[in-house]
MIMI-111688 format. One record per residue: residue number from 1; residue in three letters; z, x, y of N, C-alpha, C in turn. Coordinates in pm, whole numbers, plus 50000, padded with zeros to 5 digits. Layout:
% residues N
R   num   residuo     n_Z     n_X     n_Y    ca_Z    ca_X    ca_Y     c_Z     c_X     c_Y
R   NUM       ALA       Z       X       Y       Z       X       Y       Z       X       Y
...
END
This chain:
% residues 205
R   num   residuo     n_Z     n_X     n_Y    ca_Z    ca_X    ca_Y     c_Z     c_X     c_Y
R     1       LEU   21104   22618   93212   21025   22470   93178   20907   22459   93121
R     2       LEU   20822   22586   93160   20692   22578   93071   20737   22580   92935
R     3       ARG   20805   22664   92900   20802   22674   92730   20871   22606   92678
R     4       ALA   20942   22505   92743   21009   22392   92691   20918   22303   92653
R     5       MET   20779   22268   92744   20680   22202   92728   20567   22232   92636
R     6       GLY   20622   22384   92593   20515   22409   92461   20390   22502   92520
R     7       ALA   20415   22594   92622   20343   22671   92712   20395   22817   92703
R     8       GLU   20284   22907   92652   20282   23032   92618   20275   23120   92794
R     9       LEU   20371   23186   92788   20330   23265   92932   20333   23387   92913
R    10       VAL   20180   23399   92972   20124   23577   92988   20167   23613   93141
R    11       LEU   20276   23703   93126   20283   23784   93213   20204   23920   93258
R    12       THR   20215   23946   93391   20101   24016   93440   20229   24101   93516
R    13       PRO   20167   24277   93551   20250   24353   93617   20284   24298   93760
R    14       ALA   20419   24341   93801   20448   24273   93955   20368   24335   94038
R    15       ALA   20357   24474   93993   20273   24564   94115   20147   24497   94149
R    16       GLY   20056   24436   94029   19958   24385   94087   19941   24306   94159
R    17       GLY   20040   24202   94174   20051   24079   94274   20005   23987   94212
R    18       MET   19941   23867   94306   19853   23741   94272   19697   23787   94193
R    19       LYS   19690   23894   94284   19497   23925   94200   19519   23970   94075
R    20       ALA   19643   24055   94024   19617   24079   93902   19656   23937   93766
R    21       ALA   19734   23886   93863   19737   23715   93795   19626   23638   93781
R    22       ILE   19540   23647   93847   19438   23577   93878   19344   23613   93782
R    23       GLU   19327   23754   93804   19239   23843   93698   19268   23802   93553
R    24       LYS   19366   23808   93488   19451   23787   93395   19404   23623   93352
R    25       ALA   19403   23580   93428   19389   23388   93389   19228   23377   93372
R    26       GLY   19156   23457   93466   19015   23438   93446   18955   23519   93281
R    27       GLU   19059   23613   93249   18988   23674   93114   19052   23575   93025
R    28       LEU   19175   23476   93020   19197   23376   92935   19106   23258   92934
R    29       SER   19050   23224   93072   18977   23122   93060   18820   23127   92987
R    30       GLN   18788   23240   92958   18687   23291   92874   18690   23211   92721
R    31       GLN   18804   23216   92671   18875   23138   92541   18798   23009   92510
R    32       ASP   18819   22971   92399   18749   22820   92387   18862   22752   92407
R    33       ASN   18833   22626   92443   18937   22504   92531   19005   22547   92625
R    34       ALA   18963   22668   92688   19036   22687   92820   18959   22642   92937
R    35       TRP   19042   22653   93055   18986   22585   93168   19079   22658   93304
R    36       MET   19026   22711   93409   19082   22769   93515   19037   22696   93632
R    37       PRO   19147   22613   93698   19125   22527   93810   19118   22583   93931
R    38       GLN   19144   22714   93941   19089   22833   94053   19132   22750   94214
R    39       GLN   19266   22719   94207   19306   22682   94294   19287   22771   94482
R    40       PHE   19255   22901   94468   19238   22953   94565   19091   22938   94615
R    41       GLU   18999   22857   94555   18869   22872   94577   18809   22716   94533
R    42       ASN   18891   22666   94457   18807   22513   94431   18811   22426   94535
R    43       PRO   18706   22387   94599   18687   22292   94695   18773   22180   94721
R    44       ALA   18797   22136   94590   18861   21981   94538   19003   21993   94627
R    45       ASN   19050   22133   94616   19195   22180   94685   19202   22127   94827
R    46       PRO   19114   22183   94927   19130   22146   95059   19092   21984   95093
R    47       SER   18964   21940   95004   18934   21817   95001   19050   21661   95002
R    48       ILE   19146   21740   94895   19223   21615   94886   19321   21628   95003
R    49       HIS   19357   21741   95042   19447   21711   95165   19361   21666   95288
R    50       GLU   19231   21710   95265   19181   21612   95428   19157   21484   95370
R    51       ALA   19144   21449   95227   19173   21272   95227   19286   21233   95220
R    52       THR   19420   21308   95182   19533   21229   95157   19650   21296   95250
R    53       THR   19646   21413   95270   19738   21434   95325   19764   21429   95468
R    54       GLY   19636   21496   95539   19594   21445   95684   19605   21285   95740
R    55       PRO   19557   21251   95657   19575   21080   95699   19725   21019   95689
R    56       GLU   19838   21089   95570   19950   21032   95566   20016   21093   95699
R    57       ILE   19987   21212   95752   20048   21260   95850   20042   21180   95982
R    58       TRP   19877   21164   95996   19866   21107   96108   19919   20957   96106
R    59       GLU   19934   20872   95981   20004   20721   96000   20142   20769   95980
R    60       ASP   20192   20838   95947   20349   20831   95931   20415   20882   96078
R    61       SER   20310   20948   96181   20372   20998   96270   20351   20872   96402
R    62       GLY   20245   20763   96367   20239   20676   96422   20105   20709   96517
R    63       GLN   20035   20804   96446   19884   20854   96526   19915   20954   96634
R    64       ASP   20047   20986   96614   20052   21098   96750   20130   21217   96706
R    65       ILE   20029   21302   96688   20106   21452   96635   20009   21548   96720
R    66       ASP   20066   21659   96731   20032   21804   96841   19981   21877   96730
R    67       ALA   20046   21916   96638   20038   22052   96545   20079   22050   96422
R    68       ILE   20037   22086   96326   20139   22152   96193   20122   22292   96153
R    69       VAL   20230   22328   96129   20283   22459   96060   20273   22435   95926
R    70       ALA   20193   22572   95875   20193   22545   95745   20188   22701   95648
R    71       GLY   20253   22754   95586   20219   22851   95522   20114   22847   95394
R    72       VAL   20051   22981   95434   19923   22971   95331   19932   23043   95230
R    73       GLY   19932   22969   95122   19933   23009   94964   19784   23011   94945
R    74       THR   19705   22889   94898   19579   22862   94851   19494   22849   94973
R    75       GLY   19588   22815   95082   19488   22758   95222   19447   22634   95229
R    76       GLY   19473   22535   95114   19450   22413   95113   19488   22331   95209
R    77       THR   19641   22313   95201   19703   22215   95265   19663   22218   95427
R    78       ILE   19671   22377   95477   19647   22358   95638   19482   22342   95654
R    79       THR   19391   22388   95548   19271   22384   95593   19256   22224   95601
R    80       GLY   19268   22176   95468   19214   21996   95430   19285   21931   95557
R    81       ALA   19418   21920   95587   19504   21866   95676   19461   21875   95816
R    82       SER   19423   21990   95848   19384   22013   95975   19280   21986   96010
R    83       ARG   19124   21982   95925   19015   21941   95960   19040   21779   95939
R    84       PHE   19087   21706   95913   19130   21525   95947   19170   21536   96074
R    85       LEU   19305   21619   96087   19386   21573   96192   19302   21654   96322
R    86       LYS   19214   21721   96320   19161   21772   96445   19032   21688   96465
R    87       GLN   19015   21600   96387   18895   21469   96432   18992   21384   96486
R    88       GLN   19100   21353   96466   19186   21274   96526   19225   21297   96661
R    89       ASN   19266   21409   96708   19313   21445   96814   19235   21618   96832
R    90       ALA   19175   21592   96946   19054   21718   96990   19184   21831   97013
R    91       ASN   19313   21812   97072   19384   21927   97138   19489   21978   96994
R    92       PHE   19470   21899   96883   19572   21942   96763   19547   22103   96734
R    93       LYS   19673   22154   96700   19671   22293   96672   19725   22298   96562
R    94       ALA   19630   22390   96475   19696   22439   96321   19739   22582   96328
R    95       ILE   19896   22579   96285   19920   22729   96284   19980   22768   96163
R    96       ALA   19935   22889   96103   19925   22952   95969   20052   23011   95984
R    97       VAL   20113   23048   95880   20223   23103   95856   20198   23209   95728
R    98       GLU   20263   23323   95757   20225   23409   95660   20396   23513   95632
R    99       PRO   20381   23626   95556   20518   23678   95567   20476   23818   95650
R   100       ALA   20610   23842   95718   20582   23956   95802   20546   24093   95700
R   101       ASP   20588   24093   95584   20573   24219   95542   20414   24225   95436
R   102       SER   20322   24098   95488   20213   24124   95404   20122   23997   95506
R   103       PRO   20080   24079   95659   20027   23969   95740   19861   23998   95733
R   104       VAL   19795   23953   95630   19687   23954   95597   19584   23908   95671
R   105       ILE   19628   23761   95696   19562   23651   95772   19540   23724   95925
R   106       GLY   19637   23775   95987   19613   23847   96109   19583   23974   96123
R   107       GLY   19514   24056   96023   19445   24142   96032   19534   24279   95975
R   108       GLY   19661   24235   95932   19729   24339   95875   19700   24368   95718
R   109       ASP   19826   24488   95685   19783   24516   95506   19876   24417   95417
R   110       PRO   19855   24408   95303   19867   24350   95216   20008   24444   95191
R   111       GLY   20145   24382   95124   20214   24412   95088   20315   24334   95018
R   112       PRO   20432   24403   94935   20520   24304   94872   20597   24258   94955
R   113       HIS   20643   24119   94895   20749   24012   94992   20807   23947   94902
R   114       LYS   20900   23856   94940   21005   23796   94867   20982   23638   94920
R   115       ILE   20898   23622   94995   20814   23450   95021   20728   23412   94887
R   116       GLN   20795   23356   94793   20707   23303   94689   20611   23201   94715
R   117       GLY   20517   23209   94688   20418   23099   94719   20349   23081   94857
R   118       ILE   20351   23175   94934   20255   23224   95033   20238   23386   95057
R   119       GLY   20154   23399   95099   20115   23554   95128   20061   23653   95005
R   120       ALA   19939   23554   94924   19904   23636   94806   19843   23751   94830
R   121       GLY   19852   23850   94967   19774   23967   94949   19650   23998   94974
R   122       PHE   19563   23881   95017   19422   23836   95027   19430   23717   95114
R   123       ILE   19287   23688   95152   19269   23610   95248   19215   23468   95158
R   124       PRO   19249   23367   95114   19156   23312   94986   19057   23197   95047
R   125       LYS   18961   23209   94984   18826   23130   94997   18860   23007   95054
R   126       ASN   18979   22910   95018   18975   22772   95052   19051   22794   95205
R   127       LEU   19091   22903   95304   19142   22925   95388   19014   22901   95486
R   128       ASP   19005   22803   95585   18890   22797   95679   18966   22871   95814
R   129       THR   18963   22974   95818   18975   23059   95932   18962   22994   96090
R   130       THR   18835   22928   96096   18810   22891   96206   18881   22807   96245
R   131       ILE   18943   22703   96187   19074   22627   96221   19183   22670   96243
R   132       VAL   19200   22783   96238   19348   22817   96232   19386   22872   96396
R   133       ASP   19467   22794   96480   19461   22855   96617   19574   22960   96651
R   134       ASP   19640   22993   96556   19774   23097   96596   19829   23066   96452
R   135       ILE   19916   23214   96416   19960   23268   96318   20076   23338   96336
R   136       VAL   20199   23271   96267   20317   23291   96302   20400   23385   96156
R   137       THR   20449   23505   96158   20485   23548   96113   20651   23545   96019
R   138       VAL   20698   23535   95932   20851   23514   95889   20875   23641   95789
R   139       SER   20994   23696   95854   21050   23756   95760   21100   23711   95598
R   140       ASN   21126   23817   95543   21184   23761   95397   21304   23686   95441
R   141       GLU   21411   23734   95524   21566   23702   95511   21543   23588   95623
R   142       GLU   21441   23554   95691   21441   23419   95782   21436   23340   95720
R   143       ALA   21312   23373   95587   21296   23240   95501   21430   23189   95383
R   144       PHE   21489   23276   95390   21605   23268   95301   21719   23183   95412
R   145       VAL   21723   23245   95540   21818   23152   95623   21792   23035   95648
R   146       TRP   21654   22986   95668   21625   22855   95689   21607   22776   95580
R   147       ALA   21601   22823   95422   21617   22739   95311   21723   22720   95315
R   148       ARG   21850   22808   95313   21959   22771   95328   22018   22705   95415
R   149       ARG   21962   22663   95517   22016   22573   95653   21980   22474   95617
R   150       LEU   21814   22442   95531   21777   22288   95482   21900   22220   95387
R   151       ALA   21950   22323   95285   22021   22270   95209   22177   22215   95282
R   152       LYS   22237   22291   95347   22363   22294   95421   22378   22184   95540
R   153       GLU   22230   22166   95620   22276   22092   95730   22201   21932   95704
R   154       GLU   22099   21948   95616   22000   21843   95596   22016   21760   95449
R   155       GLY   22080   21848   95339   22073   21821   95234   21933   21828   95180
R   156       ILE   21838   21888   95196   21717   21917   95144   21726   22059   95070
R   157       MET   21682   22059   94923   21680   22151   94807   21556   22233   94838
R   158       ALA   21575   22290   94959   21415   22361   94942   21409   22479   94926
R   159       GLY   21274   22537   94879   21228   22666   94835   21222   22770   94955
R   160       ILE   21207   22873   94909   21167   23015   95009   21052   22986   95101
R   161       SER   20914   22937   95053   20825   22926   95133   20852   22792   95228
R   162       SER   20931   22689   95184   20968   22580   95306   21081   22646   95393
R   163       GLY   21148   22707   95338   21224   22777   95466   21138   22869   95572
R   164       ALA   21041   22928   95490   20948   23024   95577   20869   22908   95692
R   165       ASN   20830   22777   95632   20741   22706   95716   20835   22643   95846
R   166       MET   20987   22596   95788   21100   22589   95914   21079   22663   95992
R   167       CYS   21102   22803   95977   21134   22926   96074   21040   22872   96141
R   168       ALA   20935   22911   96133   20779   22925   96204   20738   22797   96263
R   169       ALA   20806   22659   96246   20794   22561   96299   20891   22556   96436
R   170       ALA   20996   22604   96424   21107   22631   96520   21061   22760   96585
R   171       LYS   21020   22814   96565   20926   22976   96633   20827   22849   96770
R   172       ILE   20768   22801   96721   20663   22738   96761   20717   22616   96846
R   173       ALA   20802   22573   96821   20849   22438   96886   20916   22522   96995
R   174       ALA   20992   22647   97000   21062   22747   97091   20948   22763   97232
R   175       LYS   20842   22752   97188   20739   22811   97305   20750   22686   97397
R   176       PRO   20735   22769   97565   20718   22647   97646   20581   22548   97632
R   177       GLU   20443   22599   97604   20356   22500   97597   20368   22389   97467
R   178       PHE   20475   22399   97394   20459   22330   97285   20628   22222   97322
R   179       ALA   20627   22248   97439   20766   22146   97478   20717   21982   97500
R   180       GLY   20814   21924   97436   20752   21785   97433   20674   21716   97301
R   181       LYS   20608   21811   97272   20484   21807   97126   20573   21759   97002
R   182       ARG   20472   21710   96944   20494   21710   96834   20458   21754   96686
R   183       ILE   20543   21825   96605   20509   21936   96519   20543   21919   96382
R   184       VAL   20442   21873   96281   20505   21885   96155   20480   22013   96059
R   185       THR   20561   22020   95983   20551   22138   95886   20574   22047   95740
R   186       VAL   20553   22114   95645   20536   22091   95500   20678   22127   95404
R   187       MET   20736   22102   95334   20805   22134   95196   20704   22124   95098
R   188       CYS   20672   22263   95059   20628   22266   94944   20667   22322   94839
R   189       SER   20787   22338   94866   20882   22423   94733   21008   22344   94736
R   190       LEU   21057   22357   94597   21198   22281   94576   21266   22405   94529
R   191       GLY   21394   22381   94569   21517   22492   94542   21548   22494   94421
R   192       GLU   21520   22422   94371   21586   22406   94175   21491   22548   94105
R   193       ARG   21362   22570   94167   21304   22661   94067   21318   22781   94115
R   194       TYR   21443   22826   94236   21479   22952   94281   21631   22950   94284
R   195       LEU   21705   22882   94162   21802   22925   94159   21865   23066   94107
R   196       SER   21773   23136   94037   21794   23254   93979   21748   23362   94056
R   197       THR   21695   23312   94212   21655   23421   94300   21761   23456   94429
R   198       PRO   21714   23575   94463   21841   23583   94605   21869   23499   94708
R   199       LEU   21751   23357   94715   21792   23278   94807   21933   23213   94788
R   200       PHE   21978   23185   94653   22103   23121   94639   22191   23220   94589
R   201       GLU   22191   23359   94634   22287   23432   94531   22431   23452   94646
R   202       GLY   22564   23429   94594   22640   23486   94649   22696   23376   94785
R   203       LEU   22654   23250   94781   22680   23134   94856   22816   23079   94767
R   204       THR   22909   23048   94886   23016   22990   94866   23066   22873   94967
R   205       GLY   23137   22783   94916   23202   22682   95001   23090   22574   95072
END
């Protein structure tokens, strides 16, 4: 898609992960007429979620929402939305989602995983860890299973990180302390972008 729109793709070694991609983007940004949005540390990222995503959730829930469950990529969504929602509901909970194979927010070691879009292998500057009340880890297979369930059972063509969010939300909803609570999560990825990945391999019927 990017090539079709005239973009030149510069690939970095997979072993280097997101850090290597960010470093390369930083190098390229030094060229003339280049600009790097720096989504992992640009404060405009969480700010727009505080100004729009949070209020949208609040209004669409009838001003009655108890928790958000959101995967951490840049940290912008959970940080911004939770800042707003915690102002509306003092008991509101923010639950971060990260890959079981790279649980850095919870103090674990970074590692390779297949949940594209979250778990960059470091704690992004845009993640306000003080607003996070709990962390849920999700395995690669759990994310795949829940993304497939969204497609088959709900008609929602979601991506891998969306599957991780749904899996984590279900885990939180099953806890006794969340009985009767209203929980929101985010479908942050489209399945169409993952047709060439293991997410949709071998599906029949």
